C-alpha positions in Angstrom: 10.6 12.0 30.9 7.6 12.9 33.0 7.9 16.6 32.1 8.2 15.8 28.3 5.0 13.6 28.6 3.2 16.5 30.4 4.2 19.0 27.7 3.1 16.6 25.0 -0.4 16.2 26.7 -0.6 20.1 27.0 0.3 20.3 23.2 -2.1 17.8 21.7 -5.5 16.1 22.1 -4.1 13.2 24.2 -6.8 12.2 26.7 -4.9 9.5 28.6 -1.4 8.3 29.6 -0.3 5.1 31.0 3.1 5.0 32.6 4.3 1.5 31.9 6.5 1.3 34.9 3.6 1.5 37.2 0.7 0.9 34.9 -1.4 3.6 36.3 -3.4 6.2 34.5 -1.7 9.6 34.6 -4.0 11.8 32.8 -7.6 11.8 31.3 -10.7 9.7 31.9 -10.2 6.1 32.1 -14.0 5.4 31.5 -14.3 7.3 28.2 -17.4 6.4 26.2 -17.2 3.4 23.7 -18.4 5.3 20.7 -18.9 2.6 18.1 -20.8 0.3 20.6 -23.2 3.1 21.4 -23.9 6.2 19.2 -21.8 7.1 16.3 -23.6 10.5 15.8 -24.0 12.1 12.4 -21.8 14.1 10.2 -22.8 17.4 8.8 -25.0 17.0 5.6 -22.8 18.5 2.9 -25.7 19.7 0.8 -26.5 22.1 3.7 -23.2 23.8 3.1 -23.6 24.4 -0.7 -25.4 27.8 -0.3 -22.6 29.1 1.7 -19.9 28.0 -0.8 -22.0 29.4 -3.7 -22.2 32.8 -1.8 -18.3 32.8 -1.7 -17.9 31.8 -5.3 -20.4 34.7 -6.3 -18.3 37.2 -4.2 -15.6 36.8 -6.6 -17.4 38.1 -9.7 -16.0 35.4 -12.1 -12.4 36.6 -11.2 -10.1 33.6 -10.5 -7.3 34.8 -8.2 -5.0 33.4 -5.5 -7.7 33.8 -2.8 -10.3 32.1 -4.8 -7.8 29.3 -5.6 -7.4 28.8 -1.9 -11.0 28.7 -1.1 -11.5 26.2 -3.9 -8.7 24.0 -2.4 -10.5 24.4 1.0 -13.6 23.1 -0.6 -11.9 19.9 -1.8 -9.8 19.3 1.3 -12.8 19.8 3.6 -14.6 17.0 1.7 -11.5 14.8 1.8 -11.4 15.3 5.6 -15.3 14.5 5.8 -15.1 11.4 3.7 -12.1 10.1 5.4 -14.1 9.9 8.7 -17.2 8.6 6.7 -15.0 5.7 5.5 -13.4 5.2 8.9 -16.8 4.7 10.4 -17.7 2.2 7.7 -14.6 0.1 8.1 -14.9 0.3 11.8 -18.2 -1.1 11.7 -17.0 -3.8 9.1 -14.1 -4.7 11.4 -16.5 -5.3 14.4 -18.8 -7.5 12.3 -15.9 -9.6 11.1 -14.4 -10.0 14.5 -14.6 -13.8 14.1 -12.8 -13.8 10.7 -9.2 -12.7 11.4 -8.2 -12.0 7.9 -11.1 -9.6 7.1 -10.8 -8.0 10.7 -7.1 -7.2 9.9 -8.0 -5.9 6.4 -10.6 -3.6 7.7 -8.5 -2.5 10.6 -5.8 -1.5 8.3 -8.3 0.5 6.2 -9.3 2.2 9.3 -5.7 3.2 9.9 -5.5 4.8 6.2 -8.8 6.7 7.0 -7.6 7.8 10.4 -4.3 9.4 8.8 -6.6 11.1 6.3 -8.7 12.6 9.1 -5.6 14.3 10.6 -3.7 15.1 7.5 -6.7 16.7 5.7 -7.9 18.2 9.0 -4.5 19.8 9.5 -4.6 21.2 5.8 -8.0 22.6 6.4 -6.5 24.4 9.4 -3.7 25.8 7.5 -6.1 27.2 5.0 -8.3 28.8 7.5 -5.3 30.6 8.7 -4.6 31.9 5.4 -8.1 33.3 5.2 -7.6 35.1 8.6 -10.8 33.6 9.8 -9.4 32.5 13.1 -10.6 35.7 14.8 -14.2 34.5 14.2 -13.5 31.5 16.8 -13.6 31.7 20.5 -10.7 31.0 22.6 -11.3 27.3 23.3 -11.8 26.8 19.4 -8.6 28.3 18.6 -6.9 26.2 21.4 -8.4 23.2 20.0 -7.4 23.7 16.3 -3.8 24.2 17.6 -3.9 20.9 19.4 -5.5 19.0 16.6 -2.6 20.3 14.4 0.0 19.2 16.8 -1.7 15.7 17.3 -1.0 15.2 13.6 2.4 16.7 13.7 3.7 15.2 16.9 1.8 11.9 17.2 1.3 10.8 13.6 3.9 12.4 11.2 7.1 13.5 12.8 7.4 10.6 15.2 11.2 10.3 15.8 12.2 13.1 18.2 9.6 15.6 17.0 10.6 19.3 17.2 11.0 20.2 20.8 10.9 16.7 22.1 13.2 13.9 22.8 10.7 11.0 22.2 10.3 8.2 19.8 6.5 8.0 19.0 5.0 4.9 17.6 1.4 5.0 16.4 -0.5 1.6 16.9 -2.8 0.9 13.9 -3.8 -2.3 15.6 -5.2 -0.5 18.5 -8.1 0.9 16.2 -9.6 -2.7 16.5 -12.5 -3.0 18.8 -15.5 -1.0 19.5 -14.1 2.2 21.0 -12.9 5.3 19.2 -9.4 5.5 20.5 -6.0 5.2 19.1 -3.1 4.2 21.2 0.3 5.6 20.6 3.4 4.0 22.2 6.2 6.2 23.4 9.7 5.0 23.6 12.4 6.7 25.7 15.8 5.2 26.4 13.9 1.9 27.0 11.2 0.4 24.8 7.5 1.5 25.5 7.9 3.6 28.6 4.4 5.2 28.0 1.2 4.5 26.1 -0.8 7.5 25.3 -4.4 7.7 23.8 -6.2 9.9 21.5 -10.1 9.9 20.8 -10.3 10.4 17.0 -14.1 10.6 17.3 -14.1 13.6 19.6 -11.2 15.1 17.6 -13.2 14.8 14.2 -16.4 16.1 15.5 -14.9 19.1 17.3 -12.9 20.1 14.2 -16.0 19.6 11.8 -18.1 21.8 14.0 -15.4 24.5 14.0 -14.9 24.3 10.2 -18.5 24.3 9.5 -18.9 27.4 11.7 -16.5 29.2 9.4 -18.1 28.1 6.2 -21.4 29.3 7.4 -19.9 32.8 7.9 -18.9 33.1 4.2 
């Protein structure tokens, strides 16, 4: 099981693993920043990107073909990725502000879960489209490594969670773990026994790293 977990860490954006037999931290930084109680940072201003999109549309000379269709799809999916995180931040703040109202806190926490899945699903779709454009060669090694990890985080930890391809693990994302002031999501890993490991991802870091990479690609249009 330990080797399975190590492979999962190498493949995804997991930052921390707790072995529930010993309750000790196996990987990552135990003192990661509590984003939503300090600095939430700013997303890219979408208006700044319009001139790059317009340059791309003009390059097709009014011809609508498969390539243009994919770029148009990328335009829409990037915005869904963007607004999923925008809403996640709003719902996170609302959840914190309503911490003394259990019903409202649970509502906003569940909405955060919807938004978080949107971030990873739409982010993964953006990556798939970028691969179609063959623009990966404009990225450096660490950026290429990260987009692969982001995709596998969506695939292994949030989507295909019962014995995902290549692993004998039962993976159980915890929406409730989104409550609080940090930017972490806990994922419970069951082996033969229940809850053998807890792993953690930092969706704040994952979002901004991918946003920066996608914006870099768009600015090269």
